[in-house]
C-alpha positions as CSV (number, residue, x, y, z in Angstrom):
1,M,69.8,-77.5,-38.3
2,I,67.5,-74.0,-37.9
3,E,64.8,-74.3,-35.5
4,K,61.4,-73.3,-36.7
5,S,60.6,-71.2,-33.7
6,L,63.6,-68.8,-35.4
7,F,60.5,-67.3,-37.9
8,R,57.9,-67.1,-35.0
9,D,56.8,-64.0,-34.4
10,P,54.5,-63.9,-31.2
11,K,53.0,-60.6,-31.4
12,L,52.1,-61.9,-34.9
13,R,48.2,-62.2,-35.2
14,L,46.0,-63.6,-37.9
15,E,44.2,-62.3,-40.1
16,G,40.8,-61.4,-38.7
17,Q,42.0,-61.9,-35.1
18,E,43.7,-58.4,-34.5
19,N,40.8,-57.6,-32.0
20,A,41.1,-61.3,-30.4
21,P,40.8,-60.9,-27.1
22,E,43.5,-61.5,-24.6
23,K,43.0,-65.0,-22.1
24,P,42.9,-64.1,-18.5
25,P,46.1,-65.3,-16.1
26,V,45.6,-68.7,-15.1
27,C,46.4,-70.2,-11.9
28,E,46.9,-73.5,-10.4
29,C,45.4,-74.8,-7.1
30,P,48.1,-75.7,-4.9
31,Q,45.6,-78.7,-3.3
32,C,44.2,-80.2,-6.2
33,R,46.3,-78.9,-9.1
34,K,42.7,-77.2,-11.1
35,T,43.8,-74.5,-13.1
36,Q,41.3,-71.4,-12.9
37,E,40.8,-68.1,-14.3
38,L,42.1,-65.4,-12.3
39,P,38.9,-63.1,-12.6
40,A,36.8,-66.2,-11.4
41,L,38.6,-66.8,-8.5
42,A,38.8,-62.8,-7.0
43,Q,34.7,-63.0,-7.7
44,A,35.2,-66.7,-5.7
45,L,36.9,-64.9,-2.3
46,F,40.0,-66.4,-3.6
47,L,38.8,-69.9,-3.1
48,C,39.2,-73.3,-5.2
49,P,35.8,-73.9,-6.5
50,R,36.6,-77.8,-6.7
51,C,38.8,-78.0,-2.9
52,G,37.5,-75.2,-1.1
53,Y,41.5,-74.4,-0.8
54,H,42.0,-70.8,0.7
55,Y,44.5,-69.0,-1.7
56,K,46.7,-66.5,0.6
57,I,45.2,-63.1,-0.4
58,S,46.7,-59.4,0.1
59,A,46.1,-56.8,3.0
60,R,44.2,-54.6,0.6
61,D,41.5,-57.7,-0.4
62,R,40.7,-58.4,2.7
63,V,39.8,-55.2,3.6
64,G,38.0,-54.7,0.9
65,M,36.0,-58.5,1.7
66,T,35.1,-57.9,5.2
67,L,34.7,-54.4,6.2
68,D,31.8,-52.1,4.7
69,E,32.5,-50.3,1.3
70,G,33.1,-46.8,1.9
71,S,34.1,-47.2,5.6
72,F,38.0,-47.5,6.2
73,R,40.1,-44.8,7.1
74,E,43.8,-45.8,7.5
75,M,46.1,-45.5,10.0
76,G,49.8,-45.0,10.2
77,V,50.3,-44.7,6.3
78,R,53.4,-42.8,6.7
79,I,54.9,-45.2,9.0
80,A,57.3,-47.8,7.8
81,S,60.5,-49.9,8.7
82,K,63.7,-48.7,9.1
83,D,67.6,-50.7,9.2
84,P,68.6,-49.6,12.7
85,L,71.1,-52.3,12.7
86,S,72.5,-51.5,9.6
87,F,71.8,-55.4,9.0
88,P,73.3,-56.7,5.7
89,G,70.7,-56.9,2.6
90,Y,68.4,-55.7,4.4
91,Q,66.9,-52.6,2.8
92,E,66.9,-54.1,-0.2
93,K,64.9,-56.5,1.1
94,L,62.7,-53.8,2.6
95,E,62.4,-52.4,-1.2
96,Q,61.5,-55.5,-2.7
97,A,58.8,-55.7,-0.1
98,Q,57.6,-52.6,-0.7
99,K,57.8,-53.1,-4.7
100,L,55.8,-56.3,-4.6
101,S,53.3,-56.2,-2.2
102,G,52.1,-52.5,-2.5
103,E,52.2,-51.6,0.8
104,R,55.1,-49.4,3.0
105,E,54.6,-52.3,5.9
106,A,53.7,-55.8,6.7
107,V,50.5,-54.5,8.1
108,I,47.9,-52.3,7.4
109,T,45.5,-50.5,10.1
110,G,42.6,-48.3,11.0
111,I,39.0,-48.0,11.5
112,G,35.5,-49.2,9.4
113,S,33.0,-50.9,10.3
114,I,31.6,-54.5,9.3
115,L,27.8,-55.0,8.6
116,G,27.1,-51.0,10.3
117,Q,29.5,-52.4,13.6
118,P,32.4,-49.9,14.1
119,C,35.5,-51.5,14.7
120,A,39.1,-50.7,14.6
121,F,40.4,-53.4,12.4
122,F,44.2,-54.5,11.1
123,T,45.3,-57.2,8.9
124,M,49.1,-58.2,8.0
125,E,50.2,-58.7,4.1
126,Y,51.9,-61.9,3.9
127,Q,53.4,-60.6,0.4
128,F,55.2,-58.4,2.6
129,M,58.7,-60.0,4.0
130,M,55.7,-63.2,5.0
131,G,53.7,-60.6,7.9
132,S,56.9,-60.6,9.5
133,M,56.9,-58.0,12.7
134,G,59.3,-55.1,13.0
135,A,59.3,-52.3,14.9
136,A,57.2,-50.1,12.3
137,A,54.6,-53.3,12.3
138,G,54.3,-53.3,16.4
139,E,54.0,-49.2,16.3
140,K,50.7,-49.3,14.0
141,L,49.4,-52.1,16.2
142,T,49.9,-50.5,19.2
143,R,48.6,-47.0,18.0
144,L,45.3,-49.1,16.8
145,F,44.9,-50.7,20.3
146,E,45.3,-46.9,21.7
147,R,42.8,-45.2,19.4
148,A,40.4,-48.8,19.9
149,L,41.0,-47.6,23.6
150,E,39.6,-43.7,23.4
151,R,37.1,-44.2,21.7
152,R,35.8,-47.6,22.9
153,L,35.6,-49.4,19.8
154,P,35.9,-53.3,19.8
155,V,38.9,-55.0,17.6
156,V,39.1,-57.4,14.6
157,G,42.3,-58.2,13.3
158,Y,43.7,-60.9,11.1
159,T,47.2,-62.1,11.6
160,I,49.6,-64.2,8.9
161,S,52.8,-63.7,9.6
162,G,56.3,-65.5,10.0
163,G,57.1,-63.7,13.3
164,A,59.2,-61.2,14.3
165,R,61.6,-59.9,12.0
166,V,65.5,-61.2,12.9
167,Q,67.0,-57.8,11.0
168,E,66.1,-55.8,13.5
169,G,66.7,-58.4,16.1
170,I,66.4,-57.4,20.0
171,L,64.4,-54.2,18.5
172,S,61.6,-56.7,16.9
173,L,61.2,-59.0,20.1
174,M,60.7,-55.7,22.3
175,Q,57.1,-55.7,19.9
176,M,55.4,-58.7,21.0
177,A,55.3,-57.2,24.9
178,K,55.0,-53.9,23.5
179,V,51.8,-54.7,21.5
180,S,50.7,-57.4,24.4
181,G,50.7,-54.0,26.3
182,A,47.9,-52.3,24.7
183,V,45.9,-55.1,24.1
184,R,45.8,-56.2,27.5
185,R,44.8,-52.2,28.5
186,H,42.0,-52.4,26.0
187,A,41.3,-55.8,27.6
188,D,41.2,-54.0,31.2
189,E,38.5,-51.6,30.0
190,R,35.9,-54.7,28.9
191,L,36.5,-53.9,24.9
192,L,36.0,-56.8,22.8
193,Y,38.9,-58.5,20.8
194,I,38.7,-60.5,18.1
195,A,41.4,-62.5,16.0
196,V,41.1,-64.4,12.8
197,L,44.1,-66.9,11.7
198,C,45.3,-67.1,8.7
199,D,47.8,-69.6,7.1
200,A,50.6,-69.2,8.1
201,T,50.3,-67.4,12.1
202,T,53.6,-68.1,13.7
203,G,56.7,-67.1,15.2
204,G,56.9,-63.9,17.8
205,V,53.0,-63.0,16.3
206,A,51.3,-66.2,17.3
207,A,52.9,-66.3,20.6
208,S,51.8,-62.5,21.5
209,F,48.6,-61.0,20.5
210,A,47.6,-63.3,17.6
211,M,46.6,-65.3,21.3
212,Q,45.5,-62.7,23.2
213,A,41.6,-62.4,21.9
214,D,38.8,-62.5,23.3
215,I,37.6,-64.5,20.8
216,I,40.1,-66.8,18.3
217,L,38.7,-67.5,14.9
218,A,40.5,-69.3,12.1
219,E,40.6,-70.1,8.3
220,T,40.0,-73.9,7.2
221,G,43.5,-75.2,6.8
222,A,45.8,-72.8,8.8
223,L,49.0,-73.3,10.1
224,I,49.6,-72.1,13.3
225,G,51.8,-71.8,16.1
226,F,55.4,-70.8,17.4
227,A,57.7,-73.1,15.8
228,G,57.2,-75.1,12.0
229,P,56.6,-78.6,12.2
230,R,59.4,-79.2,10.3
231,V,61.5,-77.6,13.0
232,I,59.6,-79.5,16.4
233,E,60.5,-82.2,14.4
234,Q,64.3,-81.9,13.6
235,T,64.3,-80.9,17.2
236,T,62.6,-83.5,19.6
237,R,63.4,-86.2,16.6
238,Q,59.9,-87.3,15.9
239,K,57.1,-88.2,13.9
240,L,54.2,-85.6,14.1
241,P,50.7,-86.1,13.5
242,E,48.6,-85.3,10.7
243,G,47.7,-82.0,10.3
244,F,50.0,-81.1,13.1
245,Q,49.1,-77.0,14.1
246,R,46.8,-76.8,10.8
247,A,43.8,-75.2,11.9
248,E,41.7,-78.3,12.9
249,F,44.1,-80.0,15.0
250,Q,44.2,-76.5,17.5
251,L,40.6,-76.6,17.4
252,D,40.5,-79.7,18.9
253,K,43.3,-79.0,21.0
254,G,41.2,-75.9,22.2
255,F,43.4,-73.2,20.9
256,V,40.7,-72.2,18.4
257,G,37.1,-71.2,19.2
258,K,35.9,-71.8,15.6
259,I,37.3,-72.6,11.9
260,V,35.3,-70.2,9.6
261,K,35.0,-70.3,6.4
262,R,36.2,-67.2,4.2
263,E,32.8,-66.6,2.9
264,D,31.3,-66.8,6.0
265,Q,33.3,-64.8,7.6
266,R,31.8,-61.0,7.3
267,D,28.8,-62.2,8.4
268,L,29.5,-63.9,11.3
269,L,31.9,-61.0,12.9
270,G,29.2,-58.2,12.5
271,L,27.1,-60.8,14.2
272,L,30.0,-60.9,17.1
273,L,30.0,-57.1,17.4
274,R,26.4,-56.5,17.3
275,M,26.4,-59.4,20.1
276,H,28.8,-57.0,22.3
277,T,27.3,-53.7,21.9
278,G,24.0,-55.1,22.7
279,G,22.6,-55.1,19.3
280,L,20.4,-57.9,19.9
281,A,18.4,-58.0,22.9
């Protein structure tokens, strides 16, 4: 039997519909399954209007919704990952990550301002190998903290990462100590560092600079920890409690200072920066 679909032309429009507008793209909320149009979701800061689920967002979107318009001056734009160990398939993965994310590396760094308060700023890109940290990402972060130290600036950073990048071996693990040292030198000069932990902040990033901040904030529902719950359950052979390692759990245990909804983050960060510089005195 000949299927009817054989004669259908998906590009053919009925008479009078030549100028009919195309429907905007949609997506489904992973939490409540509500279908939403992407333009409306972007206007809502990528928050589900029904359940408040925080969608993962790109590093560029984070820059746009956090920093003052036109204030951002990016650093290290030419720094990108190499394949120092000739790890099988790594070069192809890097090229795919660059194409998918539109970025050269898993972190964006630069100088900008939040509500008029100058700061050094970084944000990690989840679409670039899940924000994993290699030598290039570590170099960009280290240079940012060094520039902040030179200019006596506070640092505000958004973390989202699966940890150190296995394809670079010990060179990736070394970045934990390298960035941590830069954070410590910045702190020794009594300069402020605020981290906002996003879903997910794990592995070597969680075990180093993500948890070194003077003020640690987190987004609602963010997974925060070194090893993931599945690995811990398999290792300990114990059932973990509901919500284990989520931001709310970490707040209760004292690892997070405050959970802040996305729409409130810019105002709170601006307030904290003003308080640090004596702007409320």
